[in-house]
mmCIF file of the N, C-alpha and C atoms, coordinates in Angstrom:
data_MODEL
# 
_entry.id   MODEL 
# 
loop_
_atom_site.group_PDB 
_atom_site.id 
_atom_site.type_symbol 
_atom_site.label_atom_id 
_atom_site.label_alt_id 
_atom_site.label_comp_id 
_atom_site.label_asym_id 
_atom_site.label_entity_id 
_atom_site.label_seq_id 
_atom_site.pdbx_PDB_ins_code 
_atom_site.Cartn_x 
_atom_site.Cartn_y 
_atom_site.Cartn_z 
_atom_site.occupancy 
_atom_site.B_iso_or_equiv 
_atom_site.pdbx_formal_charge 
_atom_site.auth_seq_id 
_atom_site.auth_comp_id 
_atom_site.auth_asym_id 
_atom_site.auth_atom_id 
_atom_site.pdbx_PDB_model_num 
ATOM 1   N N  . MET A 1 1  ? 4.616   -7.370  12.466 1.00 0.00 ? 1  MET A N  1 
ATOM 2   C CA . MET A 1 1  ? 5.958   -7.875  12.336 1.00 0.00 ? 1  MET A CA 1 
ATOM 3   C C  . MET A 1 1  ? 6.254   -8.108  10.851 1.00 0.00 ? 1  MET A C  1 
ATOM 4   N N  . ALA A 1 2  ? 7.195   -7.401  10.315 1.00 0.00 ? 2  ALA A N  1 
ATOM 5   C CA . ALA A 1 2  ? 7.550   -7.509  8.902  1.00 0.00 ? 2  ALA A CA 1 
ATOM 6   C C  . ALA A 1 2  ? 8.435   -8.727  8.684  1.00 0.00 ? 2  ALA A C  1 
ATOM 7   N N  . PRO A 1 3  ? 8.340   -9.333  7.518  1.00 0.00 ? 3  PRO A N  1 
ATOM 8   C CA . PRO A 1 3  ? 9.200   -10.480 7.237  1.00 0.00 ? 3  PRO A CA 1 
ATOM 9   C C  . PRO A 1 3  ? 10.666  -10.090 7.307  1.00 0.00 ? 3  PRO A C  1 
ATOM 10  N N  . ASN A 1 4  ? 11.466  -10.962 7.855  1.00 0.00 ? 4  ASN A N  1 
ATOM 11  C CA . ASN A 1 4  ? 12.892  -10.722 7.983  1.00 0.00 ? 4  ASN A CA 1 
ATOM 12  C C  . ASN A 1 4  ? 13.556  -11.017 6.639  1.00 0.00 ? 4  ASN A C  1 
ATOM 13  N N  . PRO A 1 5  ? 14.286  -10.061 6.077  1.00 0.00 ? 5  PRO A N  1 
ATOM 14  C CA . PRO A 1 5  ? 14.896  -10.258 4.763  1.00 0.00 ? 5  PRO A CA 1 
ATOM 15  C C  . PRO A 1 5  ? 15.851  -11.448 4.708  1.00 0.00 ? 5  PRO A C  1 
ATOM 16  N N  . SER A 1 6  ? 16.430  -11.835 5.840  1.00 0.00 ? 6  SER A N  1 
ATOM 17  C CA . SER A 1 6  ? 17.379  -12.947 5.838  1.00 0.00 ? 6  SER A CA 1 
ATOM 18  C C  . SER A 1 6  ? 16.672  -14.301 5.836  1.00 0.00 ? 6  SER A C  1 
ATOM 19  N N  . GLY A 1 7  ? 15.314  -14.290 5.950  1.00 0.00 ? 7  GLY A N  1 
ATOM 20  C CA . GLY A 1 7  ? 14.570  -15.538 5.940  1.00 0.00 ? 7  GLY A CA 1 
ATOM 21  C C  . GLY A 1 7  ? 14.460  -16.190 7.303  1.00 0.00 ? 7  GLY A C  1 
ATOM 22  N N  . ASP A 1 8  ? 14.915  -15.523 8.362  1.00 0.00 ? 8  ASP A N  1 
ATOM 23  C CA . ASP A 1 8  ? 14.864  -16.078 9.714  1.00 0.00 ? 8  ASP A CA 1 
ATOM 24  C C  . ASP A 1 8  ? 13.428  -16.066 10.219 1.00 0.00 ? 8  ASP A C  1 
ATOM 25  N N  . ILE A 1 9  ? 12.898  -17.240 10.541 1.00 0.00 ? 9  ILE A N  1 
ATOM 26  C CA . ILE A 1 9  ? 11.521  -17.304 11.036 1.00 0.00 ? 9  ILE A CA 1 
ATOM 27  C C  . ILE A 1 9  ? 11.471  -17.740 12.501 1.00 0.00 ? 9  ILE A C  1 
ATOM 28  N N  . SER A 1 10 ? 12.600  -17.609 13.201 1.00 0.00 ? 10 SER A N  1 
ATOM 29  C CA . SER A 1 10 ? 12.661  -18.050 14.590 1.00 0.00 ? 10 SER A CA 1 
ATOM 30  C C  . SER A 1 10 ? 11.714  -17.269 15.487 1.00 0.00 ? 10 SER A C  1 
ATOM 31  N N  . GLU A 1 11 ? 11.321  -16.062 15.076 1.00 0.00 ? 11 GLU A N  1 
ATOM 32  C CA . GLU A 1 11 ? 10.415  -15.243 15.877 1.00 0.00 ? 11 GLU A CA 1 
ATOM 33  C C  . GLU A 1 11 ? 8.951   -15.450 15.489 1.00 0.00 ? 11 GLU A C  1 
ATOM 34  N N  . ALA A 1 12 ? 8.694   -16.226 14.435 1.00 0.00 ? 12 ALA A N  1 
ATOM 35  C CA . ALA A 1 12 ? 7.333   -16.420 13.948 1.00 0.00 ? 12 ALA A CA 1 
ATOM 36  C C  . ALA A 1 12 ? 6.531   -17.272 14.922 1.00 0.00 ? 12 ALA A C  1 
ATOM 37  N N  . LYS A 1 13 ? 5.239   -16.938 15.044 1.00 0.00 ? 13 LYS A N  1 
ATOM 38  C CA . LYS A 1 13 ? 4.335   -17.742 15.857 1.00 0.00 ? 13 LYS A CA 1 
ATOM 39  C C  . LYS A 1 13 ? 3.501   -18.587 14.907 1.00 0.00 ? 13 LYS A C  1 
ATOM 40  N N  . PHE A 1 14 ? 3.547   -19.895 15.107 1.00 0.00 ? 14 PHE A N  1 
ATOM 41  C CA . PHE A 1 14 ? 2.809   -20.816 14.249 1.00 0.00 ? 14 PHE A CA 1 
ATOM 42  C C  . PHE A 1 14 ? 1.531   -21.270 14.935 1.00 0.00 ? 14 PHE A C  1 
ATOM 43  N N  . LEU A 1 15 ? 0.458   -21.347 14.150 1.00 0.00 ? 15 LEU A N  1 
ATOM 44  C CA . LEU A 1 15 ? -0.845  -21.761 14.656 1.00 0.00 ? 15 LEU A CA 1 
ATOM 45  C C  . LEU A 1 15 ? -1.242  -23.093 14.043 1.00 0.00 ? 15 LEU A C  1 
ATOM 46  N N  . THR A 1 16 ? -2.012  -23.877 14.781 1.00 0.00 ? 16 THR A N  1 
ATOM 47  C CA . THR A 1 16 ? -2.566  -25.112 14.231 1.00 0.00 ? 16 THR A CA 1 
ATOM 48  C C  . THR A 1 16 ? -3.740  -24.756 13.331 1.00 0.00 ? 16 THR A C  1 
ATOM 49  N N  . VAL A 1 17 ? -4.193  -25.725 12.548 1.00 0.00 ? 17 VAL A N  1 
ATOM 50  C CA . VAL A 1 17 ? -5.356  -25.514 11.690 1.00 0.00 ? 17 VAL A CA 1 
ATOM 51  C C  . VAL A 1 17 ? -6.571  -25.154 12.547 1.00 0.00 ? 17 VAL A C  1 
ATOM 52  N N  . ALA A 1 18 ? -6.719  -25.812 13.692 1.00 0.00 ? 18 ALA A N  1 
ATOM 53  C CA . ALA A 1 18 ? -7.844  -25.523 14.587 1.00 0.00 ? 18 ALA A CA 1 
ATOM 54  C C  . ALA A 1 18 ? -7.787  -24.082 15.111 1.00 0.00 ? 18 ALA A C  1 
ATOM 55  N N  . GLU A 1 19 ? -6.594  -23.598 15.437 1.00 0.00 ? 19 GLU A N  1 
ATOM 56  C CA . GLU A 1 19 ? -6.443  -22.224 15.922 1.00 0.00 ? 19 GLU A CA 1 
ATOM 57  C C  . GLU A 1 19 ? -6.748  -21.212 14.826 1.00 0.00 ? 19 GLU A C  1 
ATOM 58  N N  . VAL A 1 20 ? -6.313  -21.504 13.606 1.00 0.00 ? 20 VAL A N  1 
ATOM 59  C CA . VAL A 1 20 ? -6.609  -20.612 12.480 1.00 0.00 ? 20 VAL A CA 1 
ATOM 60  C C  . VAL A 1 20 ? -8.112  -20.589 12.228 1.00 0.00 ? 20 VAL A C  1 
ATOM 61  N N  . ALA A 1 21 ? -8.751  -21.761 12.269 1.00 0.00 ? 21 ALA A N  1 
ATOM 62  C CA . ALA A 1 21 ? -10.196 -21.846 12.057 1.00 0.00 ? 21 ALA A CA 1 
ATOM 63  C C  . ALA A 1 21 ? -10.939 -21.022 13.112 1.00 0.00 ? 21 ALA A C  1 
ATOM 64  N N  . GLN A 1 22 ? -10.511 -21.117 14.347 1.00 0.00 ? 22 GLN A N  1 
ATOM 65  C CA . GLN A 1 22 ? -11.142 -20.345 15.425 1.00 0.00 ? 22 GLN A CA 1 
ATOM 66  C C  . GLN A 1 22 ? -10.927 -18.848 15.209 1.00 0.00 ? 22 GLN A C  1 
ATOM 67  N N  . MET A 1 23 ? -9.730  -18.473 14.819 1.00 0.00 ? 23 MET A N  1 
ATOM 68  C CA . MET A 1 23 ? -9.398  -17.065 14.576 1.00 0.00 ? 23 MET A CA 1 
ATOM 69  C C  . MET A 1 23 ? -10.255 -16.482 13.452 1.00 0.00 ? 23 MET A C  1 
ATOM 70  N N  . MET A 1 24 ? -10.453 -17.281 12.385 1.00 0.00 ? 24 MET A N  1 
ATOM 71  C CA . MET A 1 24 ? -11.216 -16.818 11.221 1.00 0.00 ? 24 MET A CA 1 
ATOM 72  C C  . MET A 1 24 ? -12.714 -17.072 11.363 1.00 0.00 ? 24 MET A C  1 
ATOM 73  N N  . ARG A 1 25 ? -13.091 -17.821 12.390 1.00 0.00 ? 25 ARG A N  1 
ATOM 74  C CA . ARG A 1 25 ? -14.498 -18.186 12.618 1.00 0.00 ? 25 ARG A CA 1 
ATOM 75  C C  . ARG A 1 25 ? -15.056 -18.996 11.455 1.00 0.00 ? 25 ARG A C  1 
ATOM 76  N N  . VAL A 1 26 ? -14.259 -19.986 11.007 1.00 0.00 ? 26 VAL A N  1 
ATOM 77  C CA . VAL A 1 26 ? -14.668 -20.910 9.945  1.00 0.00 ? 26 VAL A CA 1 
ATOM 78  C C  . VAL A 1 26 ? -14.358 -22.332 10.413 1.00 0.00 ? 26 VAL A C  1 
ATOM 79  N N  . SER A 1 27 ? -14.735 -23.318 9.613  1.00 0.00 ? 27 SER A N  1 
ATOM 80  C CA . SER A 1 27 ? -14.445 -24.710 9.980  1.00 0.00 ? 27 SER A CA 1 
ATOM 81  C C  . SER A 1 27 ? -12.995 -25.059 9.648  1.00 0.00 ? 27 SER A C  1 
ATOM 82  N N  . LYS A 1 28 ? -12.518 -26.121 10.262 1.00 0.00 ? 28 LYS A N  1 
ATOM 83  C CA . LYS A 1 28 ? -11.165 -26.595 9.967  1.00 0.00 ? 28 LYS A CA 1 
ATOM 84  C C  . LYS A 1 28 ? -11.061 -27.015 8.504  1.00 0.00 ? 28 LYS A C  1 
ATOM 85  N N  . MET A 1 29 ? -12.145 -27.579 7.958  1.00 0.00 ? 29 MET A N  1 
ATOM 86  C CA . MET A 1 29 ? -12.134 -28.006 6.556  1.00 0.00 ? 29 MET A CA 1 
ATOM 87  C C  . MET A 1 29 ? -11.891 -26.807 5.632  1.00 0.00 ? 29 MET A C  1 
ATOM 88  N N  . THR A 1 30 ? -12.458 -25.655 5.959  1.00 0.00 ? 30 THR A N  1 
ATOM 89  C CA . THR A 1 30 ? -12.240 -24.448 5.160  1.00 0.00 ? 30 THR A CA 1 
ATOM 90  C C  . THR A 1 30 ? -10.768 -24.062 5.178  1.00 0.00 ? 30 THR A C  1 
ATOM 91  N N  . VAL A 1 31 ? -10.130 -24.154 6.337  1.00 0.00 ? 31 VAL A N  1 
ATOM 92  C CA . VAL A 1 31 ? -8.701  -23.830 6.441  1.00 0.00 ? 31 VAL A CA 1 
ATOM 93  C C  . VAL A 1 31 ? -7.884  -24.833 5.617  1.00 0.00 ? 31 VAL A C  1 
ATOM 94  N N  . TYR A 1 32 ? -8.226  -26.125 5.712  1.00 0.00 ? 32 TYR A N  1 
ATOM 95  C CA . TYR A 1 32 ? -7.512  -27.125 4.910  1.00 0.00 ? 32 TYR A CA 1 
ATOM 96  C C  . TYR A 1 32 ? -7.652  -26.821 3.420  1.00 0.00 ? 32 TYR A C  1 
ATOM 97  N N  . ARG A 1 33 ? -8.845  -26.408 2.986  1.00 0.00 ? 33 ARG A N  1 
ATOM 98  C CA . ARG A 1 33 ? -9.052  -26.055 1.575  1.00 0.00 ? 33 ARG A CA 1 
ATOM 99  C C  . ARG A 1 33 ? -8.170  -24.876 1.180  1.00 0.00 ? 33 ARG A C  1 
ATOM 100 N N  . LEU A 1 34 ? -8.118  -23.856 2.022  1.00 0.00 ? 34 LEU A N  1 
ATOM 101 C CA . LEU A 1 34 ? -7.277  -22.686 1.728  1.00 0.00 ? 34 LEU A CA 1 
ATOM 102 C C  . LEU A 1 34 ? -5.814  -23.097 1.596  1.00 0.00 ? 34 LEU A C  1 
ATOM 103 N N  . VAL A 1 35 ? -5.359  -23.981 2.473  1.00 0.00 ? 35 VAL A N  1 
ATOM 104 C CA . VAL A 1 35 ? -3.970  -24.448 2.435  1.00 0.00 ? 35 VAL A CA 1 
ATOM 105 C C  . VAL A 1 35 ? -3.717  -25.258 1.164  1.00 0.00 ? 35 VAL A C  1 
ATOM 106 N N  . HIS A 1 36 ? -4.601  -26.217 0.880  1.00 0.00 ? 36 HIS A N  1 
ATOM 107 C CA . HIS A 1 36 ? -4.401  -27.085 -0.283 1.00 0.00 ? 36 HIS A CA 1 
ATOM 108 C C  . HIS A 1 36 ? -4.528  -26.337 -1.603 1.00 0.00 ? 36 HIS A C  1 
ATOM 109 N N  . ASN A 1 37 ? -5.337  -25.284 -1.643 1.00 0.00 ? 37 ASN A N  1 
ATOM 110 C CA . ASN A 1 37 ? -5.477  -24.475 -2.863 1.00 0.00 ? 37 ASN A CA 1 
ATOM 111 C C  . ASN A 1 37 ? -4.336  -23.478 -3.036 1.00 0.00 ? 37 ASN A C  1 
ATOM 112 N N  . GLY A 1 38 ? -3.493  -23.353 -2.022 1.00 0.00 ? 38 GLY A N  1 
ATOM 113 C CA . GLY A 1 38 ? -2.373  -22.421 -2.099 1.00 0.00 ? 38 GLY A CA 1 
ATOM 114 C C  . GLY A 1 38 ? -2.740  -20.994 -1.718 1.00 0.00 ? 38 GLY A C  1 
ATOM 115 N N  . ASP A 1 39 ? -3.955  -20.783 -1.204 1.00 0.00 ? 39 ASP A N  1 
ATOM 116 C CA . ASP A 1 39 ? -4.379  -19.438 -0.809 1.00 0.00 ? 39 ASP A CA 1 
ATOM 117 C C  . ASP A 1 39 ? -3.802  -19.017 0.536  1.00 0.00 ? 39 ASP A C  1 
ATOM 118 N N  . LEU A 1 40 ? -3.455  -19.996 1.361  1.00 0.00 ? 40 LEU A N  1 
ATOM 119 C CA . LEU A 1 40 ? -2.921  -19.721 2.702  1.00 0.00 ? 40 LEU A CA 1 
ATOM 120 C C  . LEU A 1 40 ? -1.634  -20.530 2.869  1.00 0.00 ? 40 LEU A C  1 
ATOM 121 N N  . PRO A 1 41 ? -0.482  -19.854 2.977  1.00 0.00 ? 41 PRO A N  1 
ATOM 122 C CA . PRO A 1 41 ? 0.791   -20.570 3.121  1.00 0.00 ? 41 PRO A CA 1 
ATOM 123 C C  . PRO A 1 41 ? 0.815   -21.376 4.422  1.00 0.00 ? 41 PRO A C  1 
ATOM 124 N N  . ALA A 1 42 ? 1.368   -22.566 4.373  1.00 0.00 ? 42 ALA A N  1 
ATOM 125 C CA . ALA A 1 42 ? 1.459   -23.413 5.552  1.00 0.00 ? 42 ALA A CA 1 
ATOM 126 C C  . ALA A 1 42 ? 2.712   -24.279 5.474  1.00 0.00 ? 42 ALA A C  1 
ATOM 127 N N  . VAL A 1 43 ? 3.111   -24.784 6.625  1.00 0.00 ? 43 VAL A N  1 
ATOM 128 C CA . VAL A 1 43 ? 4.250   -25.688 6.729  1.00 0.00 ? 43 VAL A CA 1 
ATOM 129 C C  . VAL A 1 43 ? 3.725   -27.030 7.203  1.00 0.00 ? 43 VAL A C  1 
ATOM 130 N N  . ARG A 1 44 ? 4.152   -28.093 6.556  1.00 0.00 ? 44 ARG A N  1 
ATOM 131 C CA . ARG A 1 44 ? 3.725   -29.423 6.987  1.00 0.00 ? 44 ARG A CA 1 
ATOM 132 C C  . ARG A 1 44 ? 4.681   -29.915 8.064  1.00 0.00 ? 44 ARG A C  1 
ATOM 133 N N  . VAL A 1 45 ? 4.118   -30.316 9.190  1.00 0.00 ? 45 VAL A N  1 
ATOM 134 C CA . VAL A 1 45 ? 4.899   -30.867 10.298 1.00 0.00 ? 45 VAL A CA 1 
ATOM 135 C C  . VAL A 1 45 ? 4.338   -32.254 10.574 1.00 0.00 ? 45 VAL A C  1 
ATOM 136 N N  . GLY A 1 46 ? 5.058   -33.259 10.131 1.00 0.00 ? 46 GLY A N  1 
ATOM 137 C CA . GLY A 1 46 ? 4.526   -34.617 10.258 1.00 0.00 ? 46 GLY A CA 1 
ATOM 138 C C  . GLY A 1 46 ? 3.284   -34.749 9.395  1.00 0.00 ? 46 GLY A C  1 
ATOM 139 N N  . ARG A 1 47 ? 2.148   -35.089 10.038 1.00 0.00 ? 47 ARG A N  1 
ATOM 140 C CA . ARG A 1 47 ? 0.894   -35.240 9.296  1.00 0.00 ? 47 ARG A CA 1 
ATOM 141 C C  . ARG A 1 47 ? -0.013  -34.027 9.446  1.00 0.00 ? 47 ARG A C  1 
ATOM 142 N N  . SER A 1 48 ? 0.471   -32.994 10.105 1.00 0.00 ? 48 SER A N  1 
ATOM 143 C CA . SER A 1 48 ? -0.369  -31.809 10.312 1.00 0.00 ? 48 SER A CA 1 
ATOM 144 C C  . SER A 1 48 ? 0.261   -30.570 9.684  1.00 0.00 ? 48 SER A C  1 
ATOM 145 N N  . PHE A 1 49 ? -0.502  -29.502 9.652  1.00 0.00 ? 49 PHE A N  1 
ATOM 146 C CA . PHE A 1 49 ? -0.031  -28.244 9.086  1.00 0.00 ? 49 PHE A CA 1 
ATOM 147 C C  . PHE A 1 49 ? 0.075   -27.183 10.168 1.00 0.00 ? 49 PHE A C  1 
ATOM 148 N N  . ARG A 1 50 ? 0.983   -26.251 9.961  1.00 0.00 ? 50 ARG A N  1 
ATOM 149 C CA . ARG A 1 50 ? 1.097   -25.078 10.825 1.00 0.00 ? 50 ARG A CA 1 
ATOM 150 C C  . ARG A 1 50 ? 1.103   -23.857 9.919  1.00 0.00 ? 50 ARG A C  1 
ATOM 151 N N  . VAL A 1 51 ? 0.406   -22.809 10.373 1.00 0.00 ? 51 VAL A N  1 
ATOM 152 C CA . VAL A 1 51 ? 0.279   -21.570 9.604  1.00 0.00 ? 51 VAL A CA 1 
ATOM 153 C C  . VAL A 1 51 ? 0.842   -20.446 10.457 1.00 0.00 ? 51 VAL A C  1 
ATOM 154 N N  . ARG A 1 52 ? 1.673   -19.613 9.831  1.00 0.00 ? 52 ARG A N  1 
ATOM 155 C CA . ARG A 1 52 ? 2.181   -18.459 10.583 1.00 0.00 ? 52 ARG A CA 1 
ATOM 156 C C  . ARG A 1 52 ? 1.016   -17.528 10.903 1.00 0.00 ? 52 ARG A C  1 
ATOM 157 N N  . GLU A 1 53 ? 0.992   -17.025 12.120 1.00 0.00 ? 53 GLU A N  1 
ATOM 158 C CA . GLU A 1 53 ? -0.062  -16.104 12.544 1.00 0.00 ? 53 GLU A CA 1 
ATOM 159 C C  . GLU A 1 53 ? -0.109  -14.896 11.610 1.00 0.00 ? 53 GLU A C  1 
ATOM 160 N N  . GLU A 1 54 ? 1.047   -14.442 11.196 1.00 0.00 ? 54 GLU A N  1 
ATOM 161 C CA . GLU A 1 54 ? 1.154   -13.295 10.284 1.00 0.00 ? 54 GLU A CA 1 
ATOM 162 C C  . GLU A 1 54 ? 0.484   -13.592 8.940  1.00 0.00 ? 54 GLU A C  1 
ATOM 163 N N  . ASP A 1 55 ? 0.653   -14.812 8.435  1.00 0.00 ? 55 ASP A N  1 
ATOM 164 C CA . ASP A 1 55 ? 0.043   -15.181 7.152  1.00 0.00 ? 55 ASP A CA 1 
ATOM 165 C C  . ASP A 1 55 ? -1.479  -15.262 7.264  1.00 0.00 ? 55 ASP A C  1 
ATOM 166 N N  . ALA A 1 56 ? -1.982  -15.782 8.385  1.00 0.00 ? 56 ALA A N  1 
ATOM 167 C CA . ALA A 1 56 ? -3.430  -15.858 8.595  1.00 0.00 ? 56 ALA A CA 1 
ATOM 168 C C  . ALA A 1 56 ? -4.025  -14.452 8.682  1.00 0.00 ? 56 ALA A C  1 
ATOM 169 N N  . SER A 1 57 ? -3.357  -13.565 9.404  1.00 0.00 ? 57 SER A N  1 
ATOM 170 C CA . SER A 1 57 ? -3.830  -12.185 9.526  1.00 0.00 ? 57 SER A CA 1 
ATOM 171 C C  . SER A 1 57 ? -3.802  -11.468 8.183  1.00 0.00 ? 57 SER A C  1 
ATOM 172 N N  . GLU A 1 58 ? -2.746  -11.699 7.416  1.00 0.00 ? 58 GLU A N  1 
ATOM 173 C CA . GLU A 1 58 ? -2.614  -11.082 6.088  1.00 0.00 ? 58 GLU A CA 1 
ATOM 174 C C  . GLU A 1 58 ? -3.714  -11.580 5.153  1.00 0.00 ? 58 GLU A C  1 
ATOM 175 N N  . TYR A 1 59 ? -4.030  -12.869 5.222  1.00 0.00 ? 59 TYR A N  1 
ATOM 176 C CA . TYR A 1 59 ? -5.108  -13.414 4.388  1.00 0.00 ? 59 TYR A CA 1 
ATOM 177 C C  . TYR A 1 59 ? -6.426  -12.711 4.713  1.00 0.00 ? 59 TYR A C  1 
ATOM 178 N N  . LEU A 1 60 ? -6.706  -12.529 5.981  1.00 0.00 ? 60 LEU A N  1 
ATOM 179 C CA . LEU A 1 60 ? -7.940  -11.846 6.382  1.00 0.00 ? 60 LEU A CA 1 
ATOM 180 C C  . LEU A 1 60 ? -7.942  -10.392 5.911  1.00 0.00 ? 60 LEU A C  1 
ATOM 181 N N  . ARG A 1 61 ? -6.801  -9.725  6.050  1.00 0.00 ? 61 ARG A N  1 
ATOM 182 C CA . ARG A 1 61 ? -6.691  -8.319  5.617  1.00 0.00 ? 61 ARG A CA 1 
ATOM 183 C C  . ARG A 1 61 ? -6.976  -8.188  4.129  1.00 0.00 ? 61 ARG A C  1 
ATOM 184 N N  . LYS A 1 62 ? -6.429  -9.099  3.330  1.00 0.00 ? 62 LYS A N  1 
ATOM 185 C CA . LYS A 1 62 ? -6.612  -9.044  1.887  1.00 0.00 ? 62 LYS A CA 1 
ATOM 186 C C  . LYS A 1 62 ? -8.033  -9.426  1.454  1.00 0.00 ? 62 LYS A C  1 
ATOM 187 N N  . SER A 1 63 ? -8.739  -10.130 2.340  1.00 0.00 ? 63 SER A N  1 
ATOM 188 C CA . SER A 1 63 ? -10.075 -10.628 1.999  1.00 0.00 ? 63 SER A CA 1 
ATOM 189 C C  . SER A 1 63 ? -11.184 -9.614  2.208  1.00 0.00 ? 63 SER A C  1 
ATOM 190 N N  . PHE A 1 64 ? -10.893 -8.509  2.855  1.00 0.00 ? 64 PHE A N  1 
ATOM 191 C CA . PHE A 1 64 ? -11.913 -7.481  3.086  1.00 0.00 ? 64 PHE A CA 1 
ATOM 192 C C  . PHE A 1 64 ? -12.321 -6.836  1.761  1.00 0.00 ? 64 PHE A C  1 
ATOM 193 N N  . TYR A 1 65 ? -13.601 -6.545  1.630  1.00 0.00 ? 65 TYR A N  1 
ATOM 194 C CA . TYR A 1 65 ? -14.071 -5.816  0.456  1.00 0.00 ? 65 TYR A CA 1 
ATOM 195 C C  . TYR A 1 65 ? -15.186 -4.887  0.878  1.00 0.00 ? 65 TYR A C  1 
ATOM 196 N N  . ASP A 1 66 ? -15.381 -3.863  0.100  1.00 0.00 ? 66 ASP A N  1 
ATOM 197 C CA . ASP A 1 66 ? -16.391 -2.845  0.394  1.00 0.00 ? 66 ASP A CA 1 
ATOM 198 C C  . ASP A 1 66 ? -17.714 -3.292  -0.200 1.00 0.00 ? 66 ASP A C  1 
ATOM 199 N N  . ALA A 1 67 ? -18.671 -3.628  0.669  1.00 0.00 ? 67 ALA A N  1 
ATOM 200 C CA . ALA A 1 67 ? -19.958 -4.144  0.212  1.00 0.00 ? 67 ALA A CA 1 
ATOM 201 C C  . ALA A 1 67 ? -20.945 -3.026  -0.059 1.00 0.00 ? 67 ALA A C  1 
ATOM 202 N N  . GLY A 1 68 ? -20.614 -1.794  0.258  1.00 0.00 ? 68 GLY A N  1 
ATOM 203 C CA . GLY A 1 68 ? -21.582 -0.717  0.073  1.00 0.00 ? 68 GLY A CA 1 
ATOM 204 C C  . GLY A 1 68 ? -21.057 0.281   -0.821 1.00 0.00 ? 68 GLY A C  1 
# 
């Protein structure tokens, strides 16, 4: 799903930090670090964060490297 040029995010699926951690197979603390360092975009909702599923997937895509 490509970003909508008008900025409409009504179709976006938001994940909790726990869901992102499960998706990436890392701890919740690692996800919080990524958010606080600005490496993973997030929206603050009350006292918690939500991450667009698209942003989490994009972060993983960009993180791949050729080890061989």
